[in-house]
N, C-alpha and C positions, 0 to 999 in steps of 0.2 A: 569424580568431582566435576569433570567436564560436562557430563550428562545432567548433573544437578543444576549447574549454572545455566545450561540451555533451557531446562524445564522452567527454572525461575524466570528467565528472560521471556520465554514464551507466554507464561502466565501473566506477566506484566503487560506484554503486548496485547493479549486477549482482553485484559481489563480495560486498557486504554481504548481499544476498538469498541468494546461494549458500551462505552459512554457515548460514542458517536456513530452508532450503527447506521443511521440514515445517511450520514455523510459518507460512510464507506460505500454505501449503495451507489453513490454518484459515480464512483470510479467505473463501475460496470457499464453504465449508460454512456459515459463519455467514450469509452473504447468501442462501443457498439456502432458508433457513427464515424464515417471517414472525417478526419480533421482537415479543414481547409485553411489556407493561410489567412483568409479574411475573418475567420471565426475568432472571437475573443473567448478565452477560457471561462470568464464569469458568465457570459451569455450561454455557453454550452451547458454549464452547470445548472443554470436557472431553467432553461427550456426543456431539458431532457429528464429531469428527475421523475416526473409523473410517468413517463414512458417506461422507466425501469420498474417502478413499483407495480405497474400493470402487468409487466412480464413476470415478475416474481409471484404475484398473486395467482396468475393463470397456470403456473408450472410448479407451484409450491409442493403439492402432494408428490408428484413424480420425483422432484429433486430431493425431497426429504427422505424418500424411500431408497434412493440410490446416490450415495455420497460420491461415487466415482463419476457419475453423470454430472453432479454438482461441481466437482473439481474441474472436470473437463470444460464446463460452461465458463467458469471463472477464468480458466487458463486462456480460453479463446477470446473472451471479451475484455478482461482486465489488463493482462500483461502488455498488449500493444500500446496502452496509454502511458506506461512507464518507460523512462529512459534507463533501461536495465544496466547498461555499462557504467553510466555515471553514478548510479546508486551504489553499485559494487565498489567503484573506486572511492566514493565518499565514506562508505562503511569501513573498508579496509585501511584507508588512509595510507600511511607510509609503508604498510605491509604489502600494498598492491604493487609497489615498484619492485620489491624484491621477490615477489612470487613468480613462479613460472607461468607461461601462458595456459598450460593445462590446468594448473591449480586455480588460476583466476576463473577459468571457464567453469570448473567444477563448483567453485564457491557460488558463482552467479546462478547456476542451475539449482543448486541446493537451497539457496536463499529464496529464489523465486517460488520453489515448491512450498517453502514455509509460508510465504505470503499467500499463496493460493489456499492452503488449508486454513489459515487464519481468517481470511476474508470470507471463505465459504461458510465457516462455522458461525461467524458474526452475522451473516445474512439472515439466518433463520431466527435470530433473536429480535429482529426488527418488529416493533409492535404497531407501527402506523400512527402513533401518538406524537412522535417527534416533529418539531417544526424547524425549518431552516430559514434563517435571516441572512440575506446577502448584503455585505458591506461594499463600499466603493472599491473598484478594481484598481490595483496598483501596477503600473507598467514601467519597466526600465528598458527603453528601446536600445540604448547603447549596449547593455549587457544581455539583451535578448531574453530577459526574464520577466516573470509576472507573478504577482501574489494575489490569489483569490481568497478573500477573507469571508468566512461565514460564522454564524453563531447557531449552535444546535440547542434548541429549547426542548427539554424533557419535562413533562408535567411534574410540579413539585420540586424541581431542582434548579439550581442556578445555571443560566445559559453557559455553554461550553464553547470557547473559541476554537474553530477548526480552520486552519489556513493551509492552502495548497500552493506549494512553490513549483512553478512551471518554468520550463526552459524551451525556447523555440529553436528548432533545428534549422539547418541551412535550407531545407526544402519547405520551411514554413510551418511545420507541424509543431503543435504544443504538446509537451509531455511532462508529466510530473516527476520531479526528482526528490521531493521530500514532502512530508505532511506534518504539520505541527498541531498537536492536540493540547489545548490549554497552555500554549507556549513551549511544550515539550516536543523537540524534534525526534521523530521516530528514527531517522537515519543516525543522528548523534547518539541516541539511546542504545541502539544496536552496536554502534561503533565502540562505545565505552565498554559495553558488556563483552563483546568479542575480543577487544584488545587485551583484556585480562587473560583470556584463554590462550590467545596467540603468544603472548609474552611468556606464559608459564609452560605451555604445552606445545606450541607451534601451530602454524596455520593448517598443516596436514591433519592434525588431530581434530581441529575445529571442523574442517570440511567433512571429514569422515563421520563425525558425530551428527552433523546436519544431514548427511546423506542417509544415515541409518536410523533416523528417528522414525517412530511408529507412524504408519499411515494405513488407511483403510483400502488403498488401491495399489 
């Protein structure tokens, strides 16, 4: 039952990411450039998307032939952009407080591996026909948070809102802690799904299931 829930959740995640493939690509570019305190998240998104697309086009054949190389690329470029610890805490919720440090670390690593596989798979479904519209940047200085709002336009379909929730660290770096696709929070979606498993089976069972999911590498 645990494996079935995980597979269902993963298929849901892939479907959501499939709608906004070009937006997913933005993560990679953002992480590829050092974040400076004076940089605004919306400016980074807007200025670097073309750079990413060029890199993908030039390496597409090699990456398509070697998924391990693709996963390694995503791991190197994407993960630094995310505030991994905060994401893990948000997903686990109250379960994070009762989990041992070792179990917390294992969950974080396993979930990040899932993200890598999800993003890497989505990357090669990008068609180049998607257009991204950037809406006004929303900044909350007191909370050190920002919301970068975009609309992804796919030919023949209604534009999809894709919003990036950023948190600024004490050293001035902007990092993503949630992505909202058409109003659906990925963090909260995973939290609800995983909470069912944790309550019925326990966190150890969930972590083990994540760690043992099929992978090509």
